[in-house]
C-alpha positions as CSV (number, residue, x, y, z in Angstrom):
1,X,231.8,210.9,125.4
2,X,229.7,212.8,122.8
3,X,228.9,211.4,119.1
4,X,231.2,214.0,118.0
5,X,234.2,213.1,119.9
6,X,233.8,209.4,119.1
7,X,236.5,208.4,116.9
8,X,238.8,211.7,118.1
9,X,242.6,211.3,118.3
10,X,244.7,213.3,120.5
11,X,248.5,213.2,122.0
12,X,251.6,214.7,122.6
13,X,254.7,214.9,120.3
14,X,258.1,215.7,121.3
15,X,260.4,217.4,118.8
16,X,263.7,216.7,120.1
17,X,267.4,216.8,118.9
18,X,270.7,218.5,119.2
19,X,270.7,222.4,118.8
20,X,270.4,223.7,115.1
21,X,268.7,220.8,113.3
22,X,265.6,222.7,112.5
23,X,263.3,221.5,115.4
24,X,261.8,224.9,115.4
25,X,261.4,225.6,112.0
26,X,259.8,222.3,111.7
27,X,257.2,223.1,114.1
28,X,256.4,226.3,112.5
29,X,255.6,225.0,109.2
30,X,253.6,222.1,110.5
31,X,251.5,224.6,112.3
32,X,251.7,226.9,109.3
33,X,252.6,230.1,111.3
34,X,255.4,230.9,113.3
35,X,255.7,230.1,117.4
36,X,259.0,229.2,118.1
37,X,261.6,232.0,117.6
38,X,264.3,230.7,115.1
39,X,267.8,231.9,114.3
40,X,271.0,230.4,112.7
41,X,272.4,230.4,116.2
42,X,272.5,227.4,118.6
43,X,270.4,227.2,121.5
44,X,267.9,229.8,120.4
45,X,265.1,227.3,122.0
46,X,265.2,227.6,125.8
47,X,261.8,226.7,127.0
48,X,259.5,223.7,126.0
49,X,257.1,225.3,123.5
50,X,253.6,224.2,123.2
51,X,252.1,224.3,119.1
52,X,248.3,222.8,119.1
53,X,247.5,221.9,115.6
54,X,243.7,220.6,115.2
55,X,242.7,219.2,111.8
56,X,239.2,217.7,112.1
57,X,238.9,214.6,114.3
58,X,242.9,214.8,115.0
59,X,244.4,217.2,117.5
60,X,248.5,216.9,117.6
61,X,250.1,218.8,120.4
62,X,253.6,219.2,119.4
63,X,256.5,220.1,122.1
64,X,259.5,221.8,120.6
65,X,262.2,221.5,123.1
66,X,265.6,222.8,123.7
67,X,268.4,221.4,121.8
68,X,270.1,219.0,124.1
69,X,273.9,219.7,124.3
70,X,277.3,218.7,125.9
71,X,279.8,220.5,128.0
72,X,278.1,223.7,129.6
73,X,277.8,223.7,133.3
74,X,275.9,226.6,133.6
75,X,272.2,226.3,135.3
76,X,270.5,227.2,131.9
77,X,272.2,224.9,130.2
78,X,271.1,222.3,132.8
79,X,267.7,223.7,132.5
80,X,267.5,223.4,128.7
81,X,268.8,219.7,128.7
82,X,266.2,218.5,132.0
83,X,263.2,220.3,129.8
84,X,263.9,218.2,126.8
85,X,264.2,215.2,128.7
86,X,261.2,216.0,130.6
87,X,259.4,216.1,127.6
88,X,260.5,212.9,126.0
89,X,259.5,210.9,129.0
90,X,255.6,212.0,129.0
91,X,254.5,212.0,125.2
92,X,252.7,209.9,122.6
93,X,255.5,209.9,120.1
94,X,258.8,211.5,119.9
95,X,260.0,212.9,116.6
96,X,263.9,212.9,116.8
97,X,265.4,215.6,114.2
98,X,268.8,215.3,112.6
99,X,270.9,217.5,110.5
100,X,271.3,215.9,106.9
101,X,274.3,213.7,106.8
102,X,275.8,214.7,109.9
103,X,276.0,212.5,113.5
104,X,278.0,214.1,116.0
105,X,278.5,213.3,119.7
106,X,275.5,215.4,120.7
107,X,273.1,213.4,118.4
108,X,274.7,209.8,120.2
109,X,273.6,211.5,123.4
110,X,269.9,212.1,122.3
111,X,270.1,208.6,121.0
112,X,271.3,207.3,124.1
113,X,268.5,209.1,126.2
114,X,266.1,207.7,123.9
115,X,266.6,204.1,124.4
116,X,264.8,204.0,127.7
117,X,261.8,205.7,126.0
118,X,258.6,203.6,125.8
119,X,256.5,205.9,123.1
120,X,257.5,205.0,119.2
121,X,260.2,207.1,118.2
122,X,260.4,208.9,114.7
123,X,263.5,209.7,112.9
124,X,263.3,212.9,111.0
125,X,266.4,214.0,108.7
126,X,266.2,217.3,107.9
127,X,267.4,219.9,105.3
128,X,267.6,217.4,102.8
129,X,267.2,220.0,100.4
130,X,270.9,221.2,101.3
131,X,272.2,217.8,100.2
132,X,275.0,218.3,97.6
133,X,274.5,214.7,96.3
134,X,271.3,213.0,96.8
135,X,272.9,209.5,96.3
136,X,274.4,209.7,99.4
137,X,271.2,209.8,101.7
138,X,270.1,206.3,101.2
139,X,273.2,204.8,102.6
140,X,272.9,207.0,105.5
141,X,269.5,206.1,106.1
142,X,270.6,202.4,105.8
143,X,273.4,203.0,108.6
144,X,271.1,204.8,111.1
145,X,268.5,202.2,110.8
146,X,271.0,199.5,111.8
147,X,272.1,201.8,114.7
148,X,269.1,203.1,116.1
149,X,265.9,201.5,117.7
150,X,263.2,203.7,115.8
151,X,259.9,203.0,114.3
152,X,260.4,204.9,111.2
153,X,262.9,207.0,109.1
154,X,262.0,209.8,107.0
155,X,263.7,212.3,105.2
156,X,262.1,216.2,105.2
157,X,263.1,219.6,104.8
158,X,261.5,221.7,107.3
159,X,262.3,225.0,105.2
160,X,260.6,223.7,102.2
161,X,257.9,221.6,103.5
162,X,259.4,218.9,102.0
163,X,257.5,215.3,102.9
164,X,256.0,217.2,106.1
165,X,252.8,215.8,104.9
166,X,254.3,212.4,105.1
167,X,255.8,213.0,108.6
168,X,252.0,214.3,110.1
169,X,250.6,210.9,108.8
170,X,253.1,208.8,110.3
171,X,252.6,210.7,113.6
172,X,248.6,210.8,113.4
173,X,248.9,207.0,112.9
174,X,250.5,206.7,116.4
175,X,248.3,208.8,118.5
176,X,246.1,207.6,121.0
177,X,242.2,207.7,120.8
178,X,240.8,210.5,123.0
179,X,239.0,213.8,123.2
180,X,240.6,216.8,122.5
181,X,242.2,218.7,125.4
182,X,242.5,222.1,123.8
183,X,239.8,224.2,121.5
184,X,240.4,224.1,117.8
185,X,241.3,227.3,117.5
186,X,244.1,227.5,120.0
187,X,247.8,226.9,118.7
188,X,249.6,227.4,122.2
189,X,249.3,227.1,126.0
190,X,251.8,230.2,126.3
191,X,250.6,233.7,126.9
192,X,250.9,236.5,124.8
193,X,253.5,238.1,127.7
194,X,255.9,235.0,127.4
195,X,255.5,235.1,123.3
196,X,256.6,239.1,123.4
197,X,259.3,238.2,125.3
198,X,260.5,235.3,123.2
199,X,260.4,237.5,119.8
200,X,262.4,240.5,121.5
201,X,264.8,237.9,122.3
202,X,265.3,236.4,118.7
203,X,265.6,239.9,117.7
204,X,268.7,240.2,120.1
205,X,269.9,237.1,118.5
206,X,269.7,238.1,115.0
207,X,271.3,241.6,115.6
208,X,274.3,240.6,117.9
209,X,277.3,238.5,117.5
210,X,278.4,234.9,118.7
211,X,278.5,235.1,122.4
212,X,276.3,237.7,123.4
213,X,272.9,235.9,122.9
214,X,273.7,233.2,125.3
215,X,274.0,235.7,128.1
216,X,271.0,237.9,127.4
217,X,267.5,237.2,128.4
218,X,264.4,238.7,128.4
219,X,262.2,240.2,131.5
220,X,258.8,241.5,130.9
221,X,257.9,244.1,133.3
222,X,254.6,245.5,131.9
223,X,252.4,244.1,129.6
224,X,249.0,246.2,129.4
225,X,246.4,245.5,126.9
226,X,244.0,248.1,126.0
227,X,241.2,248.4,122.8
228,X,243.7,249.4,120.3
229,X,247.2,249.3,121.8
230,X,249.3,247.1,123.6
231,X,252.0,248.8,126.3
232,X,254.7,246.6,126.5
233,X,258.1,247.6,128.8
234,X,261.0,244.8,128.6
235,X,264.1,244.8,130.4
236,X,267.1,242.9,128.7
237,X,269.2,241.2,131.0
238,X,273.3,241.1,130.2
239,X,276.1,239.5,132.6
240,X,278.4,242.2,131.9
241,X,278.7,245.9,131.3
242,X,280.5,245.4,128.1
243,X,277.7,243.4,126.7
244,X,275.4,246.0,127.5
245,X,277.3,248.4,125.4
246,X,277.4,246.1,122.6
247,X,273.4,245.9,122.7
248,X,272.8,249.2,123.3
249,X,275.1,250.2,120.1
250,X,276.4,253.8,118.9
251,X,274.2,256.2,120.5
252,X,271.3,253.3,120.8
253,X,271.4,252.2,117.4
254,X,271.4,248.9,118.1
255,X,268.6,248.3,120.8
256,X,266.4,250.8,118.4
257,X,266.7,248.2,115.6
258,X,265.9,245.1,118.2
259,X,262.9,247.2,119.3
260,X,261.7,248.2,115.6
261,X,262.0,244.5,114.4
262,X,260.2,243.1,117.6
263,X,257.2,245.7,117.7
264,X,256.7,245.1,114.0
265,X,256.2,240.9,114.8
266,X,254.7,241.5,118.0
267,X,251.7,243.9,116.3
268,X,251.5,241.2,113.8
269,X,250.6,238.9,116.5
270,X,248.4,240.8,118.6
271,X,246.5,242.3,115.7
272,X,246.8,246.0,116.8
273,X,249.4,248.6,117.8
274,X,252.0,248.2,120.2
275,X,254.0,250.8,122.1
276,X,257.5,248.6,123.1
277,X,260.1,250.0,125.6
278,X,263.0,248.4,125.7
279,X,266.3,248.5,128.3
280,X,269.3,246.8,129.0
281,X,270.4,245.9,132.7
282,X,273.2,244.1,133.8
283,X,272.4,241.3,136.2
284,X,275.9,239.5,136.7
285,X,275.5,235.9,137.1
286,X,271.9,235.5,135.9
287,X,272.7,232.3,133.7
288,X,274.2,230.2,136.3
289,X,271.9,231.4,139.3
290,X,268.6,228.9,139.5
291,X,267.1,231.4,141.8
292,X,267.3,234.0,139.1
293,X,266.2,231.6,136.4
294,X,263.1,230.7,138.4
295,X,262.1,234.5,138.8
296,X,262.6,234.7,134.9
297,X,260.1,231.8,134.1
298,X,263.0,229.1,133.3
299,X,261.1,226.3,135.3
300,X,259.3,222.9,134.5
């Protein structure tokens, strides 16, 4: 170990919780830039997303996990739950995120799975900026402290950056000493191709109704980077013909809006012009077909 490497800390931190508690927003605000896609619809995150933050001697490797949920039997739901569980078993610190004063059966499921976790657990009570009565927070914290086996409980607002510096300090104190695993400029281990597909899927989620986002996915069929332009062709897969009609919209209006929004954000990511071509294909049953899921990148 070199003199520069002495005193370094480096470790993995899993961000876990049920859907829609703000895990991806938390990661994005800790990193200071957008990496995980977000929306108000539950189960937006489908993959473990690694976000890397290096500050001086400390490199923290965050893993944003899919929301763990109950009552869904499809292969894609099993994949998402398994992805989160795999992350919990293999990290140095776990951040368990819950939503304000709520405690649901899905929160309970996450808590039960964490009972066998040997890593330090920090419970983050998110969205405290939305509390109507701040005085309700203290008794809630006390109740959770009695109920759960966690090392720390901290109220935060990921969206408002409230108390995130304190959360990061608690995490850093629990990271092991060790050399950094990534270059200090690197923020993720995911490819631009993967991130482009995620951005397109986010725009689908934001442009469509309640049911459609869970039965749509994105397959990048071409990703070619040239000196001043990146050419991307992507197929949006849905399960039924009616879903295709919804996504395309009247005279192609909705698919055009999705494409415009996605192209603008991908251009910010790659730093130059993007030519994006989208189309919608019907692939019946893709979300409950393990072989199809593996071919679409849903694997561990």
